C-alpha positions as CSV (number, residue, x, y, z in Angstrom):
1,X,6.5,23.0,5.1
2,X,7.2,26.6,4.0
3,X,5.7,27.4,0.6
4,X,7.6,29.8,-1.8
5,X,6.1,33.0,-3.1
6,X,6.2,31.6,-6.6
7,X,4.1,28.6,-5.5
8,X,1.4,31.0,-4.2
9,X,1.1,32.8,-7.5
10,X,-2.1,32.3,-9.4
11,X,-1.9,29.2,-11.6
12,X,-2.7,29.1,-15.2
13,X,-5.0,26.2,-14.7
14,X,-6.1,24.2,-11.6
15,X,-8.9,21.7,-10.8
16,X,-11.2,22.2,-7.9
17,X,-11.3,19.4,-5.4
18,X,-14.4,17.3,-6.2
19,X,-17.0,17.7,-3.4
20,X,-17.2,14.1,-2.3
21,X,-18.6,13.5,1.1
22,X,-16.1,11.2,3.0
23,X,-19.2,9.5,4.5
24,X,-20.5,7.0,1.8
25,X,-23.6,5.9,3.7
26,X,-25.2,7.3,6.9
27,X,-28.1,5.7,8.7
28,X,-28.9,7.8,11.8
29,X,-25.7,7.9,13.9
30,X,-24.2,4.9,12.0
31,X,-21.9,6.1,9.2
32,X,-19.8,4.2,6.7
33,X,-16.9,6.1,5.3
34,X,-15.3,5.7,1.9
35,X,-12.0,4.9,3.6
36,X,-13.6,1.9,5.4
37,X,-15.2,0.8,2.1
38,X,-11.9,0.9,0.4
39,X,-10.4,-1.4,3.0
40,X,-13.3,-3.8,2.7
41,X,-13.3,-3.7,-1.1
42,X,-9.6,-4.4,-1.2
43,X,-9.8,-7.2,1.2
44,X,-12.8,-8.9,-0.4
45,X,-11.5,-8.4,-3.9
46,X,-8.1,-9.8,-2.9
47,X,-9.8,-12.7,-1.2
48,X,-11.9,-13.7,-4.2
49,X,-8.9,-13.5,-6.5
50,X,-6.7,-15.5,-4.1
51,X,-9.3,-18.3,-4.0
52,X,-9.0,-18.5,-7.8
53,X,-5.2,-18.6,-7.6
54,X,-5.0,-21.5,-5.2
55,X,-7.6,-23.4,-7.2
56,X,-5.4,-23.3,-10.3
57,X,-3.2,-26.3,-9.8
58,X,-1.2,-25.6,-13.0
59,X,0.2,-22.4,-11.4
60,X,1.8,-24.4,-8.6
61,X,3.5,-27.4,-10.0
62,X,4.8,-29.5,-7.1
63,X,4.8,-26.6,-4.6
64,X,2.5,-27.1,-1.6
65,X,-0.3,-24.6,-1.8
66,X,-3.0,-23.3,0.6
67,X,-6.5,-24.6,0.3
68,X,-9.5,-22.5,-0.4
69,X,-10.4,-22.9,3.3
70,X,-6.9,-21.6,4.2
71,X,-7.5,-18.5,2.1
72,X,-10.9,-17.9,3.8
73,X,-9.1,-17.9,7.2
74,X,-6.3,-15.8,5.8
75,X,-8.7,-13.0,5.1
76,X,-9.5,-12.7,8.8
77,X,-5.8,-12.9,9.8
78,X,-4.7,-10.4,7.2
79,X,-7.5,-8.0,8.0
80,X,-6.4,-7.9,11.7
81,X,-2.8,-7.7,10.8
82,X,-3.3,-4.8,8.4
83,X,-5.3,-2.8,10.9
84,X,-3.2,-3.4,13.9
85,X,0.1,-3.2,12.1
86,X,-0.9,-0.2,10.1
87,X,-1.9,1.7,13.1
88,X,1.1,0.7,15.2
89,X,3.4,1.6,12.3
90,X,1.9,5.1,12.0
91,X,2.2,5.7,15.7
92,X,5.8,4.6,15.9
93,X,7.2,6.0,12.6
94,X,5.1,9.0,11.8
95,X,3.8,10.6,14.9
96,X,5.2,9.1,18.1
97,X,5.3,12.3,20.1
98,X,1.5,13.0,19.8
99,X,0.5,9.4,20.7
100,X,3.0,9.0,23.6
101,X,1.6,12.3,25.0
102,X,-2.0,11.0,24.6
103,X,-1.8,7.2,24.5
104,X,-5.6,6.8,24.4
105,X,-5.7,8.5,21.0
106,X,-3.9,5.5,19.6
107,X,-7.3,3.8,19.6
108,X,-9.1,6.6,17.7
109,X,-8.6,5.0,14.3
110,X,-11.6,6.8,12.9
111,X,-9.5,10.0,13.0
112,X,-7.1,8.5,10.4
113,X,-3.5,7.5,10.6
114,X,-2.4,4.2,9.0
115,X,1.0,3.3,7.6
116,X,1.4,0.9,4.7
117,X,4.7,-0.5,5.8
118,X,3.3,-1.2,9.3
119,X,0.2,-2.9,7.8
120,X,2.5,-5.0,5.5
121,X,4.5,-6.1,8.6
122,X,1.3,-6.9,10.5
123,X,-0.1,-8.9,7.6
124,X,3.2,-10.8,7.2
125,X,3.2,-11.8,10.9
126,X,-0.4,-12.9,10.7
127,X,0.2,-15.0,7.6
128,X,3.3,-16.5,9.2
129,X,1.3,-17.6,12.2
130,X,-1.4,-19.1,10.0
131,X,1.1,-20.9,7.8
132,X,2.8,-22.4,10.8
133,X,-0.5,-23.5,12.3
134,X,-1.5,-25.2,9.0
135,X,2.0,-26.5,8.3
136,X,2.1,-24.8,4.9
137,X,5.3,-23.1,3.6
138,X,5.2,-19.4,4.5
139,X,6.2,-18.3,1.0
140,X,3.2,-20.0,-0.4
141,X,1.0,-17.6,1.6
142,X,3.2,-14.7,0.9
143,X,3.2,-15.3,-2.9
144,X,-0.6,-15.4,-3.0
145,X,-1.0,-12.3,-0.9
146,X,1.6,-10.4,-3.0
147,X,-0.4,-11.1,-6.1
148,X,-3.6,-9.7,-4.7
149,X,-2.2,-6.8,-2.5
150,X,-2.2,-4.2,-5.3
151,X,-6.0,-4.4,-5.4
152,X,-6.1,-3.1,-1.8
153,X,-3.4,-0.5,-2.5
154,X,-5.4,0.9,-5.4
155,X,-8.6,1.4,-3.5
156,X,-6.8,2.7,-0.5
157,X,-5.1,5.5,-2.5
158,X,-8.4,6.4,-4.1
159,X,-9.9,6.7,-0.6
160,X,-6.9,9.0,0.4
161,X,-7.9,11.2,-2.5
162,X,-11.6,11.3,-1.6
163,X,-10.6,12.2,2.0
164,X,-8.4,15.0,0.7
165,X,-5.4,13.7,2.6
166,X,-1.8,12.8,1.8
167,X,-1.8,15.4,-1.0
168,X,1.1,16.3,-3.2
169,X,3.7,19.0,-3.4
170,X,2.8,22.4,-4.8
171,X,2.4,22.4,-8.6
172,X,1.0,25.8,-9.7
173,X,1.8,25.3,-13.4
174,X,0.4,21.7,-13.7
175,X,-2.8,21.7,-15.8
176,X,-4.4,19.0,-13.6
177,X,-3.2,20.2,-10.2
178,X,-5.8,20.1,-7.5
179,X,-6.6,22.6,-4.8
180,X,-7.2,20.4,-1.7
181,X,-9.6,21.7,1.0
182,X,-7.0,21.3,3.8
183,X,-3.9,22.0,1.6
184,X,-4.2,25.7,1.4
185,X,-4.8,27.8,-1.7
186,X,-1.9,26.2,-3.6
187,X,-2.7,23.8,-6.5
188,X,-0.9,20.5,-5.8
189,X,0.0,17.2,-7.4
190,X,-2.8,14.7,-7.0
191,X,-0.2,12.3,-5.7
192,X,-2.8,9.9,-4.3
193,X,-3.9,9.2,-7.8
194,X,-0.2,8.7,-8.9
195,X,0.2,6.2,-6.2
196,X,-3.1,4.4,-7.1
197,X,-1.7,4.1,-10.7
198,X,1.8,3.1,-9.7
199,X,1.3,1.0,-6.6
200,X,-2.1,-0.3,-7.7
201,X,-2.6,-0.7,-11.4
202,X,1.0,-1.0,-12.7
203,X,2.2,-3.2,-9.8
204,X,-0.8,-5.4,-10.2
205,X,0.0,-5.9,-13.9
206,X,3.6,-6.5,-13.2
207,X,2.9,-9.2,-10.6
208,X,0.2,-10.7,-12.7
209,X,2.6,-11.0,-15.6
210,X,5.1,-12.9,-13.4
211,X,2.4,-15.3,-12.2
212,X,1.4,-15.9,-15.8
213,X,4.9,-16.7,-16.9
214,X,6.3,-18.5,-13.8
215,X,3.3,-19.3,-11.7
216,X,4.1,-20.0,-8.1
217,X,6.6,-22.7,-9.0
218,X,9.5,-20.6,-7.6
219,X,8.6,-19.8,-4.0
220,X,9.3,-16.2,-3.1
221,X,9.6,-14.9,-6.6
222,X,6.2,-13.2,-6.7
223,X,6.7,-11.9,-3.2
224,X,10.1,-10.5,-4.1
225,X,8.8,-8.8,-7.3
226,X,6.0,-7.2,-5.3
227,X,8.3,-6.0,-2.5
228,X,10.8,-4.5,-4.9
229,X,8.2,-3.1,-7.2
230,X,6.3,-1.4,-4.4
231,X,9.5,0.1,-2.9
232,X,10.4,1.6,-6.3
233,X,6.9,2.8,-7.0
234,X,6.5,4.3,-3.6
235,X,9.9,6.0,-3.6
236,X,9.2,7.5,-7.1
237,X,5.8,8.9,-5.9
238,X,7.4,10.4,-2.8
239,X,9.0,13.0,-5.1
240,X,5.5,14.3,-5.8
241,X,4.0,13.8,-2.4
242,X,4.2,16.4,0.4
243,X,6.1,14.9,3.4
244,X,4.2,14.6,6.6
245,X,4.3,18.0,8.3
246,X,5.5,16.6,11.7
247,X,8.4,14.9,10.0
248,X,9.3,16.9,6.9
249,X,12.4,15.6,5.1
250,X,14.6,13.3,7.2
251,X,17.7,14.3,5.3
252,X,18.1,17.2,2.9
253,X,15.7,20.0,2.0
254,X,13.4,20.7,-0.9
255,X,14.9,22.8,-3.7
256,X,12.1,22.6,-6.3
257,X,8.8,20.9,-6.7
258,X,10.4,17.6,-7.7
259,X,13.5,17.7,-5.6
260,X,14.1,17.2,-1.9
261,X,15.6,15.1,0.7
262,X,14.8,11.6,2.0
263,X,11.3,11.1,3.4
264,X,10.1,8.5,5.8
265,X,8.3,6.7,3.0
266,X,11.6,6.3,1.1
267,X,13.5,5.2,4.2
268,X,10.9,2.5,5.1
269,X,10.9,1.3,1.5
270,X,14.7,0.7,1.4
271,X,14.7,-2.5,3.4
272,X,11.6,-3.7,1.4
273,X,13.6,-3.2,-1.8
274,X,16.6,-5.1,-0.4
275,X,14.5,-7.9,0.8
276,X,12.6,-8.1,-2.5
277,X,15.7,-8.2,-4.6
278,X,17.1,-10.9,-2.3
279,X,14.0,-13.0,-2.6
280,X,14.0,-12.7,-6.4
281,X,17.6,-13.7,-6.6
282,X,17.0,-16.6,-4.2
283,X,14.0,-17.8,-6.2
284,X,15.8,-17.6,-9.6
285,X,18.8,-19.6,-8.3
286,X,16.5,-22.5,-7.5
287,X,15.0,-24.9,-10.0
288,X,11.2,-24.5,-10.5
289,X,9.0,-27.2,-9.1
290,X,7.7,-29.0,-12.2
291,X,4.7,-31.1,-12.7
292,X,1.1,-30.6,-11.7
293,X,0.1,-31.2,-8.1
294,X,-2.6,-33.7,-7.6
295,X,-5.3,-33.4,-5.0
């Protein structure tokens, strides 16, 4: 995206990008990157929290709930769904031309390129298959996953920052703007950290508050709150995030640092927002399942 001359002017203050090696651990030719650790930490952290949630009968009332064993299996299903769906979503929505020209590069996941919306769809399909096999209501799985998903989002966005990718728009006058190694000499919004706060911390607290008040006695309520909350948080952060260079703005053009057209992230979040609001309305229109479920 073209950068204005004013954006190239020397900033009053700017932070140098922290020199963090993207490789966390290297033993000979074997290397573990922070990005991979973020995925592992998010999945394991969510799995442990999910086990506690399904063990708390008071949160469920009379709603059928997954067992701890179901949650153990869900970890494997979700991991596969996130990776496959995230990669496929990135290929189809963000860079189809490159991958259709070189199909084998689709499998080069170590080079980066994952889409949250694709990963969410992949995880949803995986959980639906597991729920059908175990004869458990799909929304019971979805509500648990929605409660723990912000954990993975938080660590994923921190990994994006460490990798120096998905940086923000130019912000030469911002005291805490960051000059990213691959983002040119212009100080930029650390939008990855904004997303870690909004999609990770704040969304986690919002969903946890809903669980604390309503539990899982209204199937779909937690899922709806998460979906709508993520869509709003992601769309808000898109105003600070630099659009993908191969796409730019889908509609409209940038006028200032906080203005611009519609991005792919905003477009993909719209159906998520609609679905989330519909689920919330549907859940609130139904009476909660009272009583404590017995084993």
